[in-house]
N, C-alpha and C positions, 0 to 999 in steps of 0.2 A: 488766695490760698498759698501759703509759703511752706516749702519743705526744706528741712535741714538734714542733710545726709550725714549724721553724726554716728560713728560706730558705737555699738552697745557691747557690754561684756557678755560673755556666754551665759545666757540665762539658765542653761541646764546645770551650771555649776553653782548657782546661788542657793541659799538656804531653802530648805523645803518649806513650802507654804501650804497651810492646811486647806483642805477642800471644803467648799460650802455644803452644808448638809441640806439646806433648803434653797430652792431656786430664788434668785433675787429679781424682782420686777423692776425694770428700768424703762421709763417712758421715752419713746422715740422723739416726740415733740413735747417740750416742757411747757407747762403753764407759766406764763410770765410772772405770776404771783409767787411761784416757787423758786424762781431763779435767785441764787445767792451771789452776791458781788465778790469780785476778786481783782487782783492786780491785772491791769490791761483793759478793764472795762472803761467805757466812756459814758458819762452821765450828762443829760441836759437838765439843768436846774433853773426853774423859773420862780422868782419871788414877786408876789403881787405888789405892784406900785413901787418896785425897786429894781428897775432895769439895770442899774449900774452893778448890782450884785448878782444878776442873772447871767447865765452863760453855760458853756460846755466845759466839763472838767474830767480829767483822766485820773483813774485810781492808780497810784504809783506802786512800786515794789513792796513797800511796807504796809500796803493796804489802806492808805489814807488818801484823802483829797484835801486840797488847800483852797479854802473859801474866804471871801472878803469878810472881815469882822471876826470870823470864827477861827481862822488859822487852820491847822491840820486837824482833820476829823477822821477817825478810823471807821471805815464802813465795810471792811472785808468780812465776809460771812453773813452779812445782813441781806434781807430781801429788799425790794424796792419800797414796799410799804413800811418796813422797819426804818429804812433810811429816811423816808419822808417824815415820819413821826419824830425821829431824832433831830432832824434839822429844824422842824417847827419849834421844838422845845429850845434849841440853841438860839434861834433867831428871836424868840419871844423876849429875850433879855435886852434886845437892841431895837426891835421894831414894834410899833403899836399893833399892827396887823401882820401876823406872820402866816400868810397863806403860801405854802411851798408846794410846788409840783416837781416831781422827780421822774424822769423818763430815761430808760436805758437806750441811748442813741446808737451804741455800737458794742455788742458783747465781745469779750476777750476770746481769742482763739484757744481751742483745746490743745494741750500738749500731751501727745500720745507717742509711745515708743513701740517699735515692732522689730522682731528678730526671728532668726530661724530660717526656714526654707522659703525665703521671700527674695525677690530680685534685688531690691534696694533696701536692706535693713537700715534702721536708724531712728532718729527722733524727728517727729513731724508736728507742725502747728497747723491745726485745721480750723478754719473760720466757720462759725455757726451761720446758718442762713437767717434771714430776717425774722422768720417765724419760730426761731429758737429750735430748729430741727437739728438733732444730734446725729453724728455719723454712726454707721454700724461697722461691725468687724469687716464685712466685705468691702465697704467704702474705703477703709484705711488700707486694706490689702491691695485694692486697685490703685490707690494713690502711690503705694510703695512698689509699683511695677508688676504686680501679680506674683503668683507662687512659682516655685521651681517645680520640675518634674518629680522631685523626690519628696514633695510636701505631703504630710499626713493631714488632710483636711477634715478627718473625722474626729480629731482630738486637738483642735486649736484652743490654746489656753489664753484667758484674759486675766491678768493679775491686777488686783484692785485693793485699795484700802477701804474697808467697810467697817464703820463704827470703831475706827482706830486699830483694826486688825488687818493684817495682810491675808487676803483670801484669793482663791482661784475659781474662775468660772470656766466651763468647757463648752465649746461650740462645735456641733457636728455639721459642718458646712456641706458634707456630702449629702446628708439628708435634706439640706436646704436646696441643693442643686437638683436632686432626684425627685423630691416630693414637693418642693416649694414651701417647705416649712419655715416660715419667717421667724418663728420663735427661736430658731437656732442661730439666726443672724443677729446676735446680741448688739444692743445699743451701747456705745462707748461713753465714758465719762473722762473728764479732765484728770490726767495723771495715770491713766490705764497703761499697761504694758501688754502687748500681744506677743505670744510665742507660737510659731508654726513649727511643730516637731517634724522629724524625719521619719518617713514610712519605713517599716522593716524591709519590705520588698516592693519595688516599683511594679505596679500592675499596668502593663502596656495597653490593655484593653480599655482602661478608664481614661486614658489620655485625651481622646476626642471630647469627652464630656467635660473634663477639666479645662480644656482649651476654649470651650464655648462659653464658659462663665466669665462675667465681667472682671472678676478678680483672679481668673485662671492664668494659665501659661500664655504669655503674651508674645506676639510675633516680634522678630528682631530684624534689623536691616542686614546684619551679617554676624557671623561668629566663627571662631577658629576651633577646629577639632583635629586630632591626630588619627591617621589611618595607617596601620602597619600590617604586615603579613603578606598574603597572596593577592596583592594588587600591583598594578604596573608603575604607579608613582607614589610609593609610601612616603609619609611625612605629614607635616602640618598643612591643612588646607582651609581656606576661607570659603564659607558657604554664604552666598549672597541671596537675599530674599527680596521679592517684590511685594510690598505690603498691599493687601486687598482689604479695605475697610468693610466691604460687604460680606466677605468670607475669610475672617482672620485665620481660621483653622487650616485653610489650604496653603497658607504661606509659612507654616511652621517648618523649620529645617528638619529633614528626615534622614534616616540612615542610608537609604538608597542614593540620595543626593551626594552624600559624602563619599560613598564608594565610587560613584561616577566621577566626582572631582579628582579622585585618586587614580584615574585612568581605567577603572573597571577591574573586575576580578580576573585572575589568571586561570588557566584551564584546570588546575588541580585545587582550586579554592574549595574549602569545606564550608558551604553556605548553610549547612544545618547547625553549625556550632559557632556562629559568630558571637562575639562578646563585645558589649559596650561597657567600659569602665568609667564610673562617674564618681566625682568627689562631692560629698555632701557638705552642708554648712557646719556640721559638727566635726569635720576633718576625717571622717571615715570614708572608705571607698565601697561603692556598691557595684556589683557585676550584673548586668542585664543579659541574659542568654536569649539569643534570637535565632529562630529557624526560618531563614529567608526562603528555603525551598518550599516549606509549608505555605508561606505567604504567596509564592508564585502559583502553587497548585490551587489554593483556595480563592485567590484574588482579593483577599481581605487586607486592604491597605492600612487598617488599624494596627496591624502587626509591624508596620514600618515605623520603627521607634522614632519618636521626636527627640532631637538632640538638644543639648545645651552646652554653653561655653565650657571648654576644658575637657570635653569627653575624649576618650581614647577608644578607637574601634580596632579590634583585633580580628583579622580574617585568617583562620588557621589553614594548614595544608592537609588535604585528605590523603589517606594511604592509596586510594584508588578511586576512580570515578566511573560510575555506570555509563556506558556509551549512550544509552537511551536518554540520559539526562543532559548530555552535552548540548543538544539543539535547543532545549528549553532555556538553559542558562545563558546561551549565546544571544538569545533574543530578549533577555531581561533588561530592564531599564538601567541596572547597575553593571551591565556588561560593557566592554569597550565599544565605542561608537564605530571604530574601524579596526581591522586586523591587518598585519603586514605579511605578505607572502612574496617569495622570490620566484620569478619565472626565468630560468636560465637556458641557454642553448639556442636552438634554431627557431627563434621567434623574431618578429620585426622590431620590437622594442623590449629587449631583455632587461631585467633588473627588478628591484623591489617595487611593489605596488601596494597601495592601501585600498582595501575592499571592505564592504560590510561583513559582519559576522555571518556565518552560514552560507557564504558565497560558494556556489558549486565550482568545481575545477574548470569546466568548460568556459565559464564566464571570465576566470582569471586569464586563461589563454587568450581569449578575445580582447581583454583589457590590455594585454601585452602586444597588441597589434595583430594577433593571429600567427599562424605558422609562416615561416619563411619557406614558401612552397618549392623553391629551388634546392633547398638543402635539408629540410626537416623530414624526420620520420613521422608521418602524419597518422600512423596506425596506432602507436603506443607512446606513452610517456611514463616517466618514473615519478612517483610522489614520495618524497622523503620527509619524514616527520621526526623532529626531536621531541621525545616524550617528556612530560614533567618529571619523571623519575630519573632522567639523564640518559636513558636508552634511546637508540635510533632505530626507526623502522623504515622499510622501503617496500613500496607496493607498485607493481607494474599495472598500469591502467590502459585498457584497450579503448581508444578514443572513438566517440561518435558524437559529434557536435550537436546532433539533433536529439540526443537522449535527454530525458528528464533526470532529476537528481536520483542517483542510486549509488550504493557502496561500491559496486563492481565497475561501473563505467563513468560515473560522474559524481564522485563523493563531495561532501561539503568540506571546506577547508578550515584549518585552525591557524592561529597566530604562529608566524615564523615557519610555516610549511614551505618546502622547496619543490617546485615542479621543474623537472629536467627534461628538455626536449632534445633527443638525440638526433644526430645527422642521419640521413638516409644512406642506404648502401651505395647509392649511385654517386654520392658526393665524393669528390676527388680525394683519394686516400693520402695524397701528399700534404693535405692541409695540416698545419700545425694545430695543436690543441688550443693554444691561446687565440688563434684566429677563429677556429671553429666555435669556441665557446665565448667569444668576445661579448662584453668585457668582463665576464664573470667566470673565467676559467679557474680562478683560485677557489671559488666556492665549490665548483664542480669537483676539483681535485681533492678538496677536503673530504667530501663524502665518498670519494673513491677509496679512502683508507678504511672505511667500515666494511666488514664482511657481511654480505646479505645472503 
């Protein structure tokens, strides 16, 4: 089976082709007696008691075969039986006994084109099987790499010349997938052209079913998508996939993976109004609106959009975020794997540390080595937070390292929070501020400029 990836002109711009008023019956397996010969077929011709004239012959581009004694004989369009009778008559002029046997030793490949919402549009040559079994629409779509996520499988068009006229057949492959209606998976003929149109609006809920079909959305090793907006690493990102032959659907690249690759969402990301911008084969752009918050609440992973090459993901900024949702978003798969907080002042290992999202304040202090017991005020600390809207807030926390998580005594931390551990009253007053707050006195001083 040989595929030739030759680009096709935009079929949508070709002249209108009349629709067939009556369904056309096409046999999937052709009776050998009905097969008509054409360029590319190979014939085995045996002539009784004339081995020198017997042999295998190919039908060339002008539809002829070149035989001993007879020269060029046109057989294009004839059946095997018709060809046999023709050769008997021709050889009767040269041989006393003209017993001729003609066998189709190798049928020519079908030449079929496919365009539209397909992974590898182009022109293909498809070899028939030994039993003259013809390919179906789904066979050719699978050969061409499967459909894109924007394919309208309910209105797949097969353009064909029937009785000298250009006609169009329509196949509803969604009905084939859902109901197993084989009549919709039409059998193809030599010279057919398949066009897979673009759906008006992508239905994310149908994606798993389309992915499970043999001609459906195929897994890829990697693809590039752009992620912009409220993420920590905006830009173009490559999503790698591990192919799983037993469960191809699980390897399809998803929206949440792309956001994770982009460093995760920022605190003020509006996950209810995420947009995926996708370019279709017709050159138009579709926008898929995604409510990731709803997906988190329902646990329905089918709403996690399957991506394709060239997608652009836009994460907008929310005006404000309900504090009750912060914890849920921080633990989502598309949240950052870690957040960075600064613990400055009188701890054993002051400085920035990376901790998991939703880490409580007490844990961050312990991660910084705990209080410097000779110098620190172990009763209270200051939690300073730079809010997404640019404002700064300060909260004095009464410390109890034995406390569970609570807003008053042990709140969960957010990215770029600063925990300031002041010196105790007993600490020598003559210490300079750079020594007291080593080595992060500059950070401490910056926050002193804000009036709380």
